[in-house]
KOLDOZA-94898 format. One record per residue: residue in one letter; x, y, z of N, C-alpha, C in turn. Coordinates in steps of 0.05 Angstrom, whole numbers, plus 5000, padded with zeros to 4 digits. Atoms other than C-alpha are relative to their C-alpha. Layout:
<pts>
AXYZXYZXYZ;...
</pts>
This chain:
<pts>
M499649735001520650035432497950215020;K501649784991518850605466497950104993;S503249915004511650825469501050254991;Q500349665016509351555443498750105020;Q502349844987506351975499498050154979;S501549795008503352435458500850034965;I499950055030501252585381499450334984;P500849644999501453295354496550004981;T501949975008494553375329498350344987;S501749675008492654165317501950064975;K498350025022494654345247503050144997;V497949934991500054825275502349855012;A497250164990503754325311500449754981;R499350245029503453815252501050234973;A497949795030505954455203502949965019;T497150054990511954505255501249854998;Q498650184999514153835254501349944971;F498249915027514753885179501750214997;V497349775002518154495184502649885012;K497350044989523654215233501249784975;T498550255013524553595184501250204973;G499349935028525454075120502650175015;V498049874989530754475168502449634996;K497950244998533953765183501349884968;I500050025034533753605101502350284992;G498449815012536454215084503849985014;G497849964982542254155135502349774991;N498150225010544153395104500650174970;Y499349835030544153835033503450105000;L497449804997549354235057502349905015;K497050114996553653715095500549884967;H499550165021552953305030501950164976;N499449875017554753924985503450105006;V497549874983561054125032501649724996;K497850215005563553435024500849864968;K498950055029563153334947501250274995;L498049785014566854014941503049855004;V497450104990572753584979500349674979;N500550245024570652974928497449974988;P501949965029568053014868497249775000;D501750255004565652334861498149815025;L501850124978561952254925497649944984;S502650014996555551944923497650045012;R502449894991547652114940500049795025;D501450234979547551474989500350095018;E499549934968549951805058497850204987;L501449765002544952395030497649865001;H502350215007539351905019499049855024;E499950074978541051525082497950255021;D500149804964540452115131497150184992;N503949845001533552425095498649835006;A502250194989530551755103499749945027;V500950024964532051715175498150215006;D502049824985529952355191496950094987;I503250005022523452365150499149765009;Y501450224984521351685181500150065026;E501649934971522251965250498350175003;S502549835002518352585232497849904998;L503250085014512752225200498949805020;S501550164969512251675264499650135016;Q501349814978510652185311497650154985;L502249795007505852535272497849694996;K501950225014502851835246498350054977;G502149945015496451755200500750084969;S499850035021496451985130502550054988;A497450035024504352215113500549885006;L499250264999506251575150499249774977;K501450105024500951245105501750064972;V498649925037504451575034502149935017;A497150174998510951305072500049744990;Q501050275005507950655074499849874979;M500450025027505450715005501849994978;L498249975015510750914966502749765014;S496950234999516250395001498349834985;M501550235011511249894969501350034963;D500349945029512050274898503650045006;R497450055006519850084898501850214974;N499049835023521650414829499550295002;L499349775002519651084850501950105021;L499549964976524251114909503249885008;P497750144991532051044926499149775017;K499950214978533550444964499450025031;Q499849934974535050835033497350015006;Y502649934999527951045030498549825002;S502750204996523550515011501449745023;E499750194979527550055065499750125027;R501249994979526050475114497750105003;F502650015002519350665098499349795006;Q501750204998517449975100499249885037;L501550064976517649925177497250185008;S502449785007512050405169497549755000;Q502050335003508349655157498949895024;Y501250184969507849385228501950095025;S497849984970513449725272501050375004;A499349694984512350505282498850015030;P500450044964512650715358497150045007;P504049984991505550565388500450265026;L502249914984501550905434500750055033;S499450014970503151045508496749865018;A501850104991497650675551498250135000;P502149764992494751365575497650014973;L500849885008493451535516497549714977;V502750225011489250865483498549975029;T501550034984485650855548497650325004;K502349765009482951645540499149914970;T501150075023481251365464496749755004;F502550184992476650815499497750135006;Q501949934990473251275543498650194981;K502249885020471151805486498849814983;F502250255031468151205439498749885014;F501450274986465950755495498450135028;G501149894979465551215559501449725022;K498750264983469250545589503249974990;S498050094992476050365609500749714976;P499450205012479249725563499749875027;S500950124979478949365625497349935005;Q503150104991471749435638498249884967;M501250075030470249225568500849754987;Y499250275006474448545556501749945035;D498650224971476748005605502350065017;T497849874988483448215593501250154968;F498649875015487448675559502950114996;E497649934997493848795540500950334988;M500249774995496149525552502150074972;E498649905015501849425504499849904976;A501050195027501449395429501349864995;T497550235021503548785391499950084972;A499549935026503849215327499450254997;A501349654997503249985310500850034964;A499849875027502650245239498750304994;S500749905002501050715205497650275002;I502649854992493450955217499049895036;G500350064973492450555283502449735010;Q498150244997495950025328497649695012;V501550234993493849265357500449895016;H499250044973493049055418497849715012;Q502350264988490848335450497950105020;A501349934975485248205492498449665000;T501150315001480547585512497550205004;K502649934982473247595532497949784985;D501350324993468846985543500149924972;G498750285010473346525518501550034977;K499950005024475046795454502550294991;H497249924995483147055437499150254979;L500649765021481447845405502550084990;A498149745010485748355361498350265005;V500349785005483949035380501150214991;K498449845008485749605333498350275013;V500449744986486050345367500450164981;Q498649785013487050915320500950185013;Y498249754990491751485333498350214995;P501249595003488152205350500650124985;G499549735020488252665304499849814973;V499349965023488652205240498350154988;A502450055012482152225208499750395000;D500349745006481653005219502750134992;S497249875006488953145194500749984973;I500350135029487952795125501850264981;S499749835017487453425082502350115007;S498049785001492253885110502749844998;D498050134990497253335122501749934970;L499449975029496853165045502050214992;K499549685009498253905031503150055002;M496450004992505353855069501249794984;V499250225006506153215042501450064972;K499849915020506353464973503050094992;P497249845012512853944961502549755007;M498350264986516753395001500849854986;A499750285026515252794947501150164981;K499449695027516053434891503350004996;T497149924993523253604917502349795001;L497550234986526052914947499849824978;F500750275006523952364906499650094961;G500149995020523152774836496750044982;L503050115016515752594821498950334986;N501849715026512053024765497950155022;E501449784987508053634798496749894992;K503350105013501253354759499549705014;D500250144987501852754783500949965026;V499449844963503752874852496950035011;D501549905001497353204846497949805004;R502350265007492952664825500249765011;Y500250244977496252144867498950005034;T501549944982494652494931497350104992;A504549925002486652714909500349715005;E501650244997485351984908501149935022;V499150134968489551714969498150245019;E500849764979486452275008496349865004;L502250124989479151974985499849745016;R499950214981481451295014500649975026;L499450024972484751415072497850175014;L501349944985478351865086497549685018;E500950254991475951075084500749925015;E498550164990480450795112500150105036;T500249954970479551165181497049935008;D502650104997472650965186500349715009;Y499550264994473850315225496049864987;E501850155006466250115221499350004973;L500050025026466150275147501149684998;E497750305008473049685149498249735010;L501050274984468349225194497749934983;R501150005016462449255143501849854971;R498350125027467249075074501649795009;G499450254991470848595115498149765007;N501850254998464848175133499249974967;E501150005029461848315057503049854985;I498650115019468548075028500549825008;T500350254986469547545074497649774992;Q501750085015463347265049500249874980;A498950035034464347344978501749814990;C497050165005471146944980500149845026;A499850274977469546415040500249774974;H498550235009470645944980501649834984;I496050115012477646124953501049805023;D498950174995481145534978502950075031;G498249864994486545745035500150205018;L499249744989484246365059498350005033;I500950074975482846495137499650345007;F500349724986478547165158499849955034;P501950064976477247345222496650184993;S502149955008470247455240500050265024;Y499249734983469248185276497250095014;Y500849934974464848435336498650345002;P501249684997460449105328499150115025;E500449974964459149085403502050145003;L497449864982466449215416501850154971;S498949945021467349645354498950244999;S499449665006467850475337500149974982;R499149965023468850875286503450065001;R497350014997475950875318500549795010;I499050254987476550245353498849724985;L501750155014474949545318501749785010;T500250164981475048955354500049654976;M500250205025475948275308501849725010;D498750324995478547525319503150024997;W497249954995485847495341501349694981;L499350215021488947025278503249975008;E497550184992495046535288502250064966;G498250005021501146675236501650205003;K497149764991507147045217500350194974;H498949825027509147715174502049854982;M497950135022513047495114502550005003;S496850034995519847645137500249815023;E500350174978518047245202500049734989;F499950325016515646655156501249934981;L497350005013520546665113503349875003;A498450094980525746565170500149665003;T500250344986523245855180500349874974;N498450145025525145695112498349884992;P502450115014517745425086501649824980;S500150185025518244865029499350184969;Q501849915020516245064960497549954999;A503350004992510244834966498450085011;V500649824984508345135016499550324992;R499749705006510845804982497650044980;D502649965028506245634922497549995010;R502749895009500445524948499050215020;I501549784988500046124993500250304975;G499349855017502746464928497349994971;Q501550035012496546104887497150205015;T502049894994491246334937499850295005;L501049655008492647094936499850044981;W501249935019492447064872497849944987;D503750064989485846784875498750175012;F501749764996483347244917499650304990;Y499449725013486447904887498949964961;N502050025023482947614817498450004994;F503350104995476147314844499350375000;Q501549674988475048124875500050174968;I500149895026478148414809497649924985;H502450045035474448074751496149895009;T503350114996467647784793498950295022;L500749774985467148364853500350174999;K499749755007469048954822501050165016;Q498149914980472949144878503049875004;V497650104984479249074912501650065023;H499049924966483249004977501950114997;A497349855017488749534949501650035023;D496849894977493549525014501449695005;P498750315003496948894992502850025013;H497550134990503348915035500249875022;P500250214983505548455078499150065028;G501649974962503348735151498049984999;N502450175005497448525118498549704999;F501050165016496847845110501849755029;L498450284978498147165162500949864992;L499250235012502546695135500149805027;R501050324975501545845170502449864984;P497450125012507245355158497849804974;D502150215019499944885130500350194965;G501449885027500145455069496750164992;T502749814994493845825096500350305008;T499849724999493546565093498050145022;G501649934990490446965137499350344988;V499749735009487547665114499050185025;I501149874967487048175176499550324995;D499449674995485648955149498450064969;F501849805025480049195101499150334993;G500949725004480449845105500350124975;C499149855035483150045035498749764981;I502050135035478349774982499850214983;K500549835011477450044923498649994973;D502050065017472150064878500650004965;I498149935033473849944799495850034984;P502749895017468150274754500549794975;E500350195022466749864693500750014981;F497850015030469050244637503350065002;Y497150024998475850314671499749745002;Y499450234995475749534684499649914966;E499950105026473849374609502250134986;N498649935019477949814574503949985010;Y497550074990484249674625501249804992;F500050325008483448964619500949924971;A500550055024482948914544501950054988;L497349925008489949174541502149635012;I499350164994492448534572499249774980;N500350245023489948164512502450094978;P498050005014495548134455498550044987;D501049875034490148184395499450245001;T499649724988489048824432501350264988;V497449755013494749164425501649964975;A499450025020496448884364498250124972;D501349755013490249354339500950265000;Q498849774998493750004331497250174996;E500749794993488550434329496849925027;K502249994982483450044381502550055028;T498750004985489550104424500650375017;Q499249765004490350834408496750115019;T503549974990482650904422500549975043;I500750064973483450584495502150215018;F497049815002490450994499498250275014;Y501749844994484651564504497849995023;N502250064973479651304550501150015021;L499450044968484351154603502350195001;E498249724990488351824601502749944989;F496550025010495051564573500150234994;L498849765018494852104517496050134996;Y501449774985490752724517499150044958;P500449765037487753074434502550135008;T497849785005492553644457502849885000;D497750045016498053194447501450044983;S499249945023503053354396501449744991;N499050305012505752804343501549845019;H497149964972511252784390499549835020;E501050034981507652644447498549724995;K501650155005503352204426501849734985;E498650265006508551744391501849865021;L497850034981513051774451498749855020;F502650114978507251564504499849684990;S501350335016504450944454501949905006;G497350144998511150774453500549835030;L499950044970511950734529498649895009;F502550144975505950514556499349604985;I499350265012506049924496501849835016;Q498050184976512249714536499649895023;M501750024972509149744597498349785000;I502750205008503049354579502049644991;H498050215007508048734552501149995026;L499450124977512248794612498349955017;L502049994983506548824665498649814991;G502150245011502648354621501149755010;R498650275015507847794618498649795027;P502150294986504047324681497450024987;F503250055007497647364654500849814968;K499150115027501547094579500549714994;D500250315004501746324591499049865031;E502350114957498445924656502250045011;T498349804977503846014693502150115002;F497149845003509346464717501649955029;D498349964979515246424765500450225015;F500649814986514746994806502550135018;G496450084989522146734838501850114970;D497849925027524947004774501350315005;D498749734998529047624795499950184980;A499249875031531147794721496850134996;Y502349815012523448064709500350125016;F500449804978523548434768502050205000;E499149765003529648764758500350164957;E501749965028526648844682498850264999;V502149764993521049274717501150225006;Y498249834994525649664754501150064994;A497849865022530449864704497850084977;F502149785024523250054662499550275009;A500749874985521950384713502050315002;D497849784999528550844719500750074966;K499950005033527650874646498650324997;L502949814999520951314655500750265018;Q499549724976524151794715501950174986;R498149815013529051984666499350154966;I501249885034525152174600498450345018;E501449724998524552984605497350054997;E502549955012517552914569498449885026;I502350134976514752504632500250235023;R500749824970517752934687498550334999;N500549715016515553624653497450054989;S502350095016508753354633497250225015;K501549774982503453884644497449865003;V502950144994498053394646500949685017;A498450314983497852744702500049734971;R501150235024498052094646499649755014;G501250174992493851574669497250065022;S502450054977486751464706500650015027;Q500150014971486351654776498949795004;H501150224989483050914785502349854995;G497350285002489650604756502350095019;L497949884975493550974815499349715021;Y501250134981489850414863500749684986;V500150275031489549834801502749875007;N496550055000497249884797500549965019;R497550004964499349864868498949805010;T501350264993494749294876501949814979;Y497750085001498748994832501949905002;F497150014994505249154839500949885031;G498650074973504449034916500049694994;L501050325001501348234894501849944987;Y497850105018507048144846502850035017;S498149964981512848434900499049835021;I501450184974509047904960501649744980;L500450255011508947364908503349964988;N497349955007517047514883501049975026;E499150014978518947544961499749695008;L500850284999515246804963501549824972;K499050175014519346584901497249814990;A502150205009512046304885499349884973;N500750145030510245924817497549935008;V502750015001503646064804498449944974;T501750025027496945934756499050214995;T501649895013495246474724497950164980;N500949895016491946504672497149814996;R503250144985483846234700498350134990;P502349835014479146424648498350035023;D502449904979473846354700499950165028;W498949824975477146794754498849935028;L500150204969475946234808496650215006;R501449894997468946454804498049765025;P501450254988463346074870499149784987;K501850355008461345354860497250055011;R502949974995454345344850498949705021;S501350174988450744904899497849864991;
</pts>
């Protein structure tokens, strides 16, 4: 892939890139409307494909929070036409990489040294490039290392980028304005943390230590002396990303082991640590033939407040949903409902949220769940499509659902999607949530 020689870092330069993209999108709509005059039955597939290509190309040049939002939307497949989600998936680990001079400039800024002065060997060509940074291979003192280098200007442009992304998200994807505002506010907080590699190093060490007892997980060691706020050095882990791994045709037993490991990893974090690795996209895991799984990114961690936790997981219990009064109280606590809602709104949204609870909570209902059941996921996507067509949701004056739910729900949806790709059969009902064994 051709390397990128520069990144727009000023507000003016980045805004100009957004404006150029908007002009291209406008041209795509004009072309579509002209064709539709000739063929009234023309679908919007070509329009979606053209827009997806233009938007991804633009965001890839900008890097940072704009590209990260595309990555997140690619995971939330129920939000987007498939042309967008498929194109945006490239941002998980295959964005255009930085050129060698830009990489060297970053090292000079934070260490006053070039990569060749810090490591025994350093490959200037990036192994992987995503939304926030890119990864290089290196060696030092006989150790094989992965060095993550953050793109210049990413941390400083988060707020302004998200302001420019919001109109695009509302116009192209038909998202509710209040939901987009709530979404981007929470995303901004997480992205500010995600660009702090010193924070990621600390969290990586903490979670590695806390989850060391979970069978099948492999974590890298981190090297503070070779790390800074924008450069992070860790062990190189062997393994393949999801698509490469599945191409090797692993056995069902191996798929199930990986799926069980990921399920146990996430549920231990949520139910015991009350914080979670909230970026479960395939680019953050390395899968191995023996069924072990490497975890390589701890930039996005969501702390789960106790009040939210107690109310959210009470809804997984069928006895709670059977108690209408208790369920209504939780709906208010979680901001699904508001005291200002009309009787019609209360009835409508209560019914929809109960349907959603039954649907998304189904994996918890029995001892095991087959995530290879595509019919279940088609049901989930169909329900999401139904929600998008309800006028009361599209025109709602308030954002439905606590802001804490954005990353918790995203975590579960991302986990479900990975398990579906693996076609894994998982033991889901474990009351002790795999607490560490006492010595």
